[in-house]
TIKOL-273228 format. One record per residue (C-alpha): residue number from 1; chain; x, y, z. Coordinates in pm, whole numbers, plus 50000, padded with zeros to 5 digits. Example, Ala and Ser with C-alpha at 12.3 -4.5 7.8 and 13.67 -1.06 7.14 Angstrom:
<pt num="1" cadena="A" px="51230" py="49550" pz="50780"/>
<pt num="2" cadena="A" px="51367" py="49894" pz="50714"/>
***
This chain:
<pt num="1" cadena="A" px="50750" py="50832" pz="42958"/>
<pt num="2" cadena="A" px="50413" py="50965" pz="43055"/>
<pt num="3" cadena="A" px="50255" py="50829" pz="42740"/>
<pt num="4" cadena="A" px="50390" py="50482" pz="42821"/>
<pt num="5" cadena="A" px="50247" py="50491" pz="43171"/>
<pt num="6" cadena="A" px="49907" py="50595" pz="43045"/>
<pt num="7" cadena="A" px="49879" py="50306" pz="42807"/>
<pt num="8" cadena="A" px="49651" py="50034" pz="42909"/>
<pt num="9" cadena="A" px="49774" py="49683" pz="42882"/>
<pt num="10" cadena="A" px="49522" py="49421" pz="42800"/>
<pt num="11" cadena="A" px="49491" py="49134" pz="43042"/>
<pt num="12" cadena="A" px="49540" py="48786" pz="42931"/>
<pt num="13" cadena="A" px="49234" py="48583" pz="43005"/>
<pt num="14" cadena="A" px="49334" py="48227" pz="43068"/>
<pt num="15" cadena="A" px="49294" py="47986" pz="43360"/>
<pt num="16" cadena="A" px="49657" py="48020" pz="43477"/>
<pt num="17" cadena="A" px="49639" py="48399" pz="43512"/>
<pt num="18" cadena="A" px="49304" py="48371" pz="43694"/>
<pt num="19" cadena="A" px="49453" py="48112" pz="43926"/>
<pt num="20" cadena="A" px="49754" py="48333" pz="44004"/>
<pt num="21" cadena="A" px="49531" py="48636" pz="44070"/>
<pt num="22" cadena="A" px="49315" py="48425" pz="44300"/>
<pt num="23" cadena="A" px="49629" py="48307" pz="44483"/>
<pt num="24" cadena="A" px="49744" py="48667" pz="44530"/>
<pt num="25" cadena="A" px="49400" py="48765" pz="44662"/>
<pt num="26" cadena="A" px="49391" py="48477" pz="44912"/>
<pt num="27" cadena="A" px="49741" py="48567" pz="45036"/>
<pt num="28" cadena="A" px="49628" py="48928" pz="45081"/>
<pt num="29" cadena="A" px="49316" py="48813" pz="45268"/>
<pt num="30" cadena="A" px="49528" py="48595" pz="45495"/>
<pt num="31" cadena="A" px="49762" py="48885" pz="45564"/>
<pt num="32" cadena="A" px="49469" py="49115" pz="45646"/>
<pt num="33" cadena="A" px="49322" py="48848" pz="45875"/>
<pt num="34" cadena="A" px="49658" py="48798" pz="46043"/>
<pt num="35" cadena="A" px="49699" py="49172" pz="46099"/>
<pt num="36" cadena="A" px="49347" py="49196" pz="46242"/>
<pt num="37" cadena="A" px="49404" py="48899" pz="46476"/>
<pt num="38" cadena="A" px="49740" py="49032" pz="46593"/>
<pt num="39" cadena="A" px="49587" py="49374" pz="46653"/>
<pt num="40" cadena="A" px="49303" py="49221" pz="46851"/>
<pt num="41" cadena="A" px="49544" py="49007" pz="47057"/>
<pt num="42" cadena="A" px="49768" py="49305" pz="47125"/>
<pt num="43" cadena="A" px="49467" py="49512" pz="47240"/>
<pt num="44" cadena="A" px="49364" py="49235" pz="47480"/>
<pt num="45" cadena="A" px="49723" py="49199" pz="47602"/>
<pt num="46" cadena="A" px="49746" py="49576" pz="47661"/>
<pt num="47" cadena="A" px="49418" py="49577" pz="47853"/>
<pt num="48" cadena="A" px="49533" py="49280" pz="48064"/>
<pt num="49" cadena="A" px="49867" py="49448" pz="48129"/>
<pt num="50" cadena="A" px="49701" py="49773" pz="48238"/>
<pt num="51" cadena="A" px="49464" py="49589" pz="48472"/>
<pt num="52" cadena="A" px="49747" py="49380" pz="48619"/>
<pt num="53" cadena="A" px="49971" py="49681" pz="48679"/>
<pt num="54" cadena="A" px="49691" py="49884" pz="48837"/>
<pt num="55" cadena="A" px="49603" py="49589" pz="49063"/>
<pt num="56" cadena="A" px="49965" py="49551" pz="49170"/>
<pt num="57" cadena="A" px="49998" py="49922" pz="49244"/>
<pt num="58" cadena="A" px="49676" py="49921" pz="49446"/>
<pt num="59" cadena="A" px="49783" py="49615" pz="49643"/>
<pt num="60" cadena="A" px="50126" py="49765" pz="49708"/>
<pt num="61" cadena="A" px="49973" py="50087" pz="49843"/>
<pt num="62" cadena="A" px="49734" py="49889" pz="50065"/>
<pt num="63" cadena="A" px="50023" py="49675" pz="50190"/>
<pt num="64" cadena="A" px="50231" py="49984" pz="50274"/>
<pt num="65" cadena="A" px="49937" py="50129" pz="50462"/>
<pt num="66" cadena="A" px="49890" py="49807" pz="50659"/>
<pt num="67" cadena="A" px="50263" py="49792" pz="50744"/>
<pt num="68" cadena="A" px="50252" py="50149" pz="50872"/>
<pt num="69" cadena="A" px="49939" py="50074" pz="51073"/>
<pt num="70" cadena="A" px="50106" py="49763" pz="51218"/>
<pt num="71" cadena="A" px="50411" py="49966" pz="51327"/>
<pt num="72" cadena="A" px="50187" py="50222" pz="51497"/>
<pt num="73" cadena="A" px="49996" py="49948" pz="51679"/>
<pt num="74" cadena="A" px="50320" py="49779" pz="51789"/>
<pt num="75" cadena="A" px="50438" py="50111" pz="51936"/>
<pt num="76" cadena="A" px="50105" py="50147" pz="52113"/>
<pt num="77" cadena="A" px="50133" py="49793" pz="52251"/>
<pt num="78" cadena="A" px="50484" py="49863" pz="52378"/>
<pt num="79" cadena="A" px="50360" py="50177" pz="52558"/>
<pt num="80" cadena="A" px="50067" py="49988" pz="52709"/>
<pt num="81" cadena="A" px="50291" py="49704" pz="52827"/>
<pt num="82" cadena="A" px="50522" py="49958" pz="52992"/>
<pt num="83" cadena="A" px="50221" py="50121" pz="53156"/>
<pt num="84" cadena="A" px="50099" py="49778" pz="53268"/>
<pt num="85" cadena="A" px="50430" py="49702" pz="53442"/>
<pt num="86" cadena="A" px="50419" py="50041" pz="53617"/>
<pt num="87" cadena="A" px="50062" py="49976" pz="53732"/>
<pt num="88" cadena="A" px="50154" py="49629" pz="53859"/>
<pt num="89" cadena="A" px="50440" py="49782" pz="54056"/>
<pt num="90" cadena="A" px="50198" py="50040" pz="54194"/>
<pt num="91" cadena="A" px="49960" py="49762" pz="54299"/>
<pt num="92" cadena="A" px="50242" py="49588" pz="54486"/>
<pt num="93" cadena="A" px="50334" py="49915" pz="54657"/>
<pt num="94" cadena="A" px="49973" py="49987" pz="54750"/>
<pt num="95" cadena="A" px="49956" py="49655" pz="54933"/>
<pt num="96" cadena="A" px="50224" py="49788" pz="55170"/>
<pt num="97" cadena="A" px="50075" py="49985" pz="55462"/>
<pt num="98" cadena="A" px="50387" py="50197" pz="55513"/>
<pt num="99" cadena="A" px="50363" py="50320" pz="55154"/>
<pt num="100" cadena="A" px="49994" py="50407" pz="55197"/>
<pt num="101" cadena="A" px="50073" py="50597" pz="55516"/>
<pt num="102" cadena="A" px="50349" py="50790" pz="55337"/>
<pt num="103" cadena="A" px="50113" py="50889" pz="55054"/>
<pt num="104" cadena="A" px="49840" py="50990" pz="55300"/>
<pt num="105" cadena="A" px="50085" py="51213" pz="55488"/>
<pt num="106" cadena="A" px="50220" py="51367" pz="55169"/>
<pt num="107" cadena="A" px="49899" py="51423" pz="54975"/>
<pt num="108" cadena="A" px="49631" py="51461" pz="55241"/>
<pt num="109" cadena="A" px="49839" py="51606" pz="55527"/>
<pt num="110" cadena="A" px="49730" py="51329" pz="55764"/>
<pt num="111" cadena="A" px="49942" py="51286" pz="56070"/>
<pt num="112" cadena="A" px="49976" py="51060" pz="56368"/>
<pt num="113" cadena="A" px="49908" py="51189" pz="56721"/>
<pt num="114" cadena="A" px="50173" py="51437" pz="56820"/>
<pt num="115" cadena="A" px="50307" py="51491" pz="56467"/>
<pt num="116" cadena="A" px="50326" py="51832" pz="56305"/>
<pt num="117" cadena="A" px="50352" py="51850" pz="55929"/>
<pt num="118" cadena="A" px="50547" py="52135" pz="55775"/>
<pt num="119" cadena="A" px="50498" py="52201" pz="55406"/>
<pt num="120" cadena="A" px="50819" py="52351" pz="55269"/>
<pt num="121" cadena="A" px="50820" py="52542" pz="54940"/>
<pt num="122" cadena="A" px="51009" py="52368" pz="54664"/>
<pt num="123" cadena="A" px="51342" py="52516" pz="54565"/>
<pt num="124" cadena="A" px="51451" py="52594" pz="54211"/>
<pt num="125" cadena="A" px="51648" py="52269" pz="54183"/>
<pt num="126" cadena="A" px="51356" py="52054" pz="54298"/>
<pt num="127" cadena="A" px="51098" py="52216" pz="54069"/>
<pt num="128" cadena="A" px="51300" py="52150" pz="53752"/>
***
């Protein structure tokens, strides 16, 4: 069998054979061009996909960060509003002269004429 494989067959040189060989070559060229175009398109698609996914991931991380920051700021606002209500109540109390007199007696040991202020030590129950 090896001697048969090694034999060279002479080509037939006529216009039909040349036309068929040319057809086969053009089909092969078209296939190579198609493979090259598809490869190029797939590379561009892969690059686009990578860029799109990375953009989405970046935006999602930024959005999560903003949501967390918003929650923190809402908590801070709630605390400040609570503090504001307490301060408004304090302002109303400070407009009352009896309340001011009570604070002055307690904190600064001020007394009216004839009053004696005794400062009692706080017990265990009151200090806790």
